[in-house]
C-alpha distance (Angstrom), angle and dihedral (degrees) to the residues before:
residue distance angle dihedral
M1 . . .
T2 3.80 . .
F3 3.80 93.6 .
F4 3.80 93.8 49.3
S5 3.81 91.6 45.4
I6 3.81 90.8 57.4
L7 3.81 93.6 39.9
F8 3.82 94.3 51.1
A9 3.82 91.4 45.4
L10 3.81 91.2 51.6
L11 3.80 92.1 47.7
I12 3.80 92.2 49.0
E13 3.79 91.0 49.0
Q14 3.80 91.6 50.5
L15 3.81 89.3 52.9
K16 3.81 96.3 39.9
P17 3.81 114.0 14.3
L18 3.77 114.8 -151.7
R19 3.79 110.3 -113.4
A20 3.79 117.1 -123.5
D21 3.83 89.4 -128.8
N22 3.81 95.1 55.4
P23 3.85 118.9 139.7
V24 3.82 94.7 -106.6
Y25 3.80 93.4 55.5
A26 3.80 89.9 42.7
G27 3.81 88.4 55.6
V28 3.81 91.0 50.8
R29 3.80 91.3 50.7
M30 3.80 93.1 46.7
L31 3.81 94.8 49.6
A32 3.81 91.9 45.4
M33 3.81 90.1 53.0
K34 3.81 92.7 47.4
L35 3.81 93.0 49.5
E36 3.80 91.3 46.7
R37 3.80 91.9 51.8
A38 3.81 92.5 44.7
F39 3.81 99.0 45.9
N40 3.79 107.5 23.9
A41 3.79 107.2 108.6
G42 3.78 92.2 143.7
Q43 3.81 96.5 -94.7
A44 3.80 127.3 119.8
H45 3.82 94.6 -134.0
H46 3.81 89.9 58.2
G47 3.79 87.4 57.7
R48 3.80 91.1 52.4
I49 3.80 91.7 54.9
A50 3.80 93.6 46.6
W51 3.82 91.3 46.4
A52 3.81 92.4 52.1
L53 3.80 91.8 48.6
M54 3.80 91.9 48.8
I55 3.79 93.3 49.6
A56 3.80 91.9 46.3
A57 3.81 92.0 49.1
F58 3.81 90.8 63.0
A59 3.81 105.4 23.2
L60 3.81 97.2 51.3
P61 3.84 96.4 54.5
V62 3.81 89.7 48.0
A63 3.80 89.7 48.4
L64 3.80 89.8 52.6
L65 3.81 92.2 48.3
Y66 3.81 90.2 47.4
W67 3.81 91.2 52.3
I68 3.82 90.8 49.6
A69 3.81 91.1 47.4
L70 3.80 91.0 52.4
K71 3.80 88.9 54.2
L72 3.81 92.4 48.9
G73 3.79 96.9 50.0
V74 3.79 146.7 -106.0
L75 3.80 96.5 -51.1
A76 3.81 92.5 54.8
V77 3.80 90.7 49.9
L78 3.81 90.6 49.8
V79 3.80 92.4 50.7
L80 3.81 92.2 48.5
N81 3.80 92.5 46.3
V82 3.81 93.0 50.1
A83 3.81 91.4 47.8
V84 3.81 93.7 49.6
V85 3.81 94.5 44.8
Y86 3.80 90.5 47.5
L87 3.81 90.9 52.3
T88 3.81 95.4 44.7
L89 3.81 103.8 37.8
G90 3.78 103.5 71.6
F91 3.81 95.0 -176.3
R92 3.81 91.5 151.8
H93 3.83 100.5 30.5
Y94 3.78 95.2 103.4
S95 3.80 102.6 13.3
H96 3.80 91.1 105.8
Y97 3.80 89.6 65.4
F98 3.79 92.2 50.3
T99 3.81 93.3 45.8
S100 3.80 92.7 46.7
I101 3.81 92.6 49.1
Q102 3.79 90.3 48.4
L103 3.81 90.9 51.2
A104 3.82 91.8 47.1
L105 3.80 92.7 51.2
N106 3.81 92.1 46.5
T107 3.81 90.4 53.9
G108 3.80 93.8 44.1
D109 3.81 94.7 -112.2
E110 3.79 96.9 140.8
A111 3.82 95.2 164.4
T112 3.81 92.5 58.3
A113 3.80 91.1 46.0
R114 3.81 91.1 53.1
T115 3.81 91.6 47.5
L116 3.80 93.1 50.2
L117 3.79 92.2 46.7
S118 3.80 90.3 51.2
E119 3.82 90.7 51.3
W120 3.80 90.7 49.0
T121 3.79 100.1 45.0
G122 3.81 104.2 20.8
L123 3.83 89.6 -127.3
D124 3.78 126.1 137.9
T125 3.79 101.4 -107.7
A126 3.82 99.2 168.3
G127 3.80 94.7 109.1
M128 3.80 98.2 39.1
D129 3.78 121.1 119.2
V130 3.80 124.2 -147.5
A131 3.81 94.2 -89.2
E132 3.79 92.8 51.5
V133 3.81 92.9 46.5
A134 3.81 89.7 51.1
R135 3.79 92.7 46.5
V136 3.81 95.5 49.7
T137 3.82 90.7 44.9
V138 3.81 91.6 53.1
E139 3.81 92.2 45.8
T140 3.80 92.7 49.3
A141 3.81 91.6 46.8
L142 3.82 93.6 51.7
V143 3.81 94.4 48.1
T144 3.81 93.4 42.8
T145 3.80 92.7 48.4
H146 3.78 91.9 51.0
R147 3.79 94.5 48.9
N148 3.80 95.2 41.7
V149 3.81 99.0 40.2
F150 3.78 121.6 9.2
G151 3.79 97.2 38.7
V152 3.80 89.3 50.8
F153 3.81 89.8 48.9
F154 3.79 92.3 55.6
W155 3.80 96.1 50.2
F156 3.78 92.3 42.9
L157 3.82 88.7 55.2
T158 3.80 92.2 54.8
P159 3.82 120.1 90.9
L160 3.82 87.4 -95.6
G161 3.81 89.5 70.3
P162 3.83 111.9 177.6
I163 3.80 90.8 3.4
G164 3.80 89.1 61.4
A165 3.80 92.4 49.8
V166 3.81 91.0 52.8
L167 3.81 91.8 44.9
Y168 3.80 91.4 53.7
R169 3.80 97.1 47.4
V170 3.81 95.0 45.5
A171 3.82 91.8 46.0
E172 3.82 90.4 49.5
Y173 3.80 91.4 50.6
L174 3.80 94.0 49.0
S175 3.78 92.0 47.4
R176 3.80 89.2 54.1
V177 3.81 103.2 41.6
W178 3.81 98.2 37.0
N179 3.80 90.0 54.0
G180 3.79 98.0 42.7
P181 3.82 127.1 122.8
H182 3.82 92.1 -89.4
M183 3.83 89.3 62.4
A184 3.80 94.7 56.5
E185 3.80 94.9 110.4
R186 3.80 94.3 49.3
D187 3.78 101.7 25.8
D188 3.83 95.4 145.2
F189 3.80 88.0 79.4
G190 3.81 91.2 67.7
L191 3.80 97.5 44.2
F192 3.79 95.2 94.2
A193 3.82 92.3 47.7
A194 3.81 89.8 53.0
H195 3.81 93.6 46.5
A196 3.79 93.1 45.2
F197 3.79 92.7 51.3
Y198 3.81 90.9 46.5
W199 3.81 90.1 61.8
I200 3.80 94.3 38.1
D201 3.82 88.3 53.9
W202 3.82 96.7 38.7
I203 3.81 96.6 99.5
P204 3.84 98.7 31.4
V205 3.81 94.2 53.8
R206 3.79 91.4 52.8
L207 3.80 92.4 47.1
T208 3.80 90.0 51.6
A209 3.81 91.0 49.8
A210 3.80 89.3 48.9
A211 3.82 90.0 50.7
F212 3.82 90.1 51.8
A213 3.79 88.9 51.9
V214 3.82 94.2 48.5
V215 3.81 95.1 49.6
G216 3.82 95.1 38.6
N217 3.80 137.3 36.3
F218 3.79 97.8 -34.3
E219 3.80 99.8 -168.0
D220 3.81 96.1 47.9
A221 3.80 91.9 43.1
I222 3.81 93.1 53.4
Y223 3.80 92.0 42.5
A224 3.80 92.3 51.5
W225 3.82 91.7 43.9
R226 3.80 92.8 52.4
N227 3.78 97.6 42.4
F228 3.80 107.2 30.5
A229 3.82 109.9 26.1
G230 3.80 91.9 88.7
R231 3.79 92.3 58.3
W232 3.79 92.6 77.6
Q233 3.78 118.6 84.0
D234 3.82 89.5 -131.8
E235 3.80 107.5 58.2
S236 3.81 95.2 -156.9
I237 3.80 93.3 50.9
G238 3.79 89.0 46.5
I239 3.80 91.2 55.3
L240 3.80 93.0 48.2
L241 3.78 96.8 45.6
S242 3.78 98.0 40.8
A243 3.81 92.6 49.0
G244 3.81 93.7 40.2
G245 3.78 93.4 46.9
G246 3.78 92.1 47.0
A247 3.80 90.9 48.6
M248 3.81 90.1 55.3
G249 3.80 97.4 36.5
I250 3.83 91.6 -116.5
R251 3.79 127.9 130.7
L252 3.79 109.9 -127.3
G253 3.78 129.1 -174.7
E254 3.78 130.3 48.2
A255 3.77 121.4 -73.8
A256 3.81 90.9 -106.7
E257 3.80 90.1 54.9
N258 3.79 93.1 46.9
A259 3.80 90.8 54.6
A260 3.81 98.1 35.5
D261 3.80 94.5 114.6
L262 3.78 93.8 57.6
A263 3.78 114.4 105.5
P264 3.82 114.2 -129.6
A265 3.80 91.0 -109.0
D266 3.81 91.5 51.3
A267 3.80 91.2 48.4
D268 3.80 90.7 51.2
L269 3.79 91.1 50.8
I270 3.79 91.9 50.2
E271 3.79 92.1 47.8
S272 3.81 93.2 48.0
A273 3.80 90.4 48.6
G274 3.79 90.5 52.5
A275 3.82 92.4 -124.8
A276 3.79 125.7 134.1
P277 3.81 117.7 -114.0
D278 3.76 118.5 -105.5
V279 3.82 106.9 -81.4
P280 3.80 133.9 178.3
P281 3.81 117.6 -83.9
G282 3.78 119.8 -94.8
E283 3.77 140.4 57.5
E284 3.78 131.6 -70.0
A285 3.80 115.3 -79.1
S286 3.79 117.5 -97.7
G287 3.79 137.9 165.4
R288 3.81 89.1 -76.6
A289 3.81 89.3 60.7
L290 3.80 89.9 71.8
Q291 3.79 91.5 59.9
S292 3.80 89.5 48.5
T293 3.80 88.7 52.6
V294 3.81 91.7 53.7
G295 3.79 90.6 51.7
L296 3.81 93.3 46.9
V297 3.80 93.7 49.8
W298 3.80 94.1 47.7
R299 3.80 92.7 47.4
A300 3.80 90.0 49.3
L301 3.81 89.9 49.0
L302 3.81 91.3 51.6
L303 3.80 89.6 48.9
W304 3.81 91.0 52.8
M305 3.80 91.1 47.8
L306 3.80 91.0 50.4
L307 3.79 91.2 51.0
V308 3.81 91.0 48.1
L309 3.81 90.0 50.4
L310 3.80 92.2 50.0
L311 3.81 91.3 48.2
S312 3.80 90.4 49.2
I313 3.80 92.0 50.0
A314 3.81 91.8 47.5
K315 3.81 90.4 50.2
W316 3.80 91.7 47.8
L317 3.82 92.6 48.8
G318 3.78 91.3 45.3
């Protein structure tokens, strides 16, 4: 049941990708904005209340539908599961940006690649060279794929089923929008959303990093994960990018991030000695790195699907 729910949802999305401006996502954005305006007085406990209300607004209806589907039978559960996974996965939501950037870099159109990357990430890309555009594109793709695909997979596979998938996607969205640049003056409101998503994503992010290691260069992925993940300000992103970069043999992260653990005295010694600081294994990102990213993500997806199939078979035999 679980395997076929995910498989059918993936097939439907390949045939008819869900637009990012669909009514369901618009409803999530609208309610999040209303709760933020109603509860944000700059205090962390206000954020906890708003977060709980937002989660309940989407998780409880799905829980009710899931209970009704269980009463109706297997087919109803399958239909509900496919619908929820289709709405929460987002495997193709932003793939057009990635594909367009890859095509622009392959044809030497750096200006278009920078423009597309700016539209996708909201970053100022005017001064970026090809290597930096490629690096940021790969980093964004790895993080987006985890949060839109593999994290959803994990929570869907828990006993919560579709409720877990909805919980994960709504929590991820709140963590992102309630801690965005526009919240800088009253950022305490989003603290709980960020902390809650950190723990909700604690296991999934490590499973995704492990999948990258298994389907890529295992030794370099584990080495980079163990030695360089902590050099990112966001621990979860550090785990994903260090393991993903190591699996592909690509150095990810800015130079400042790669050397963040060095004490000032150590950095001065390294500079005076003329030696480069310790950096993750691999080569600098280039246009070819985007193709490597596609291969890594698809291999990781196939690995997840194989594991889901084996778990489904074991459950059926048991």
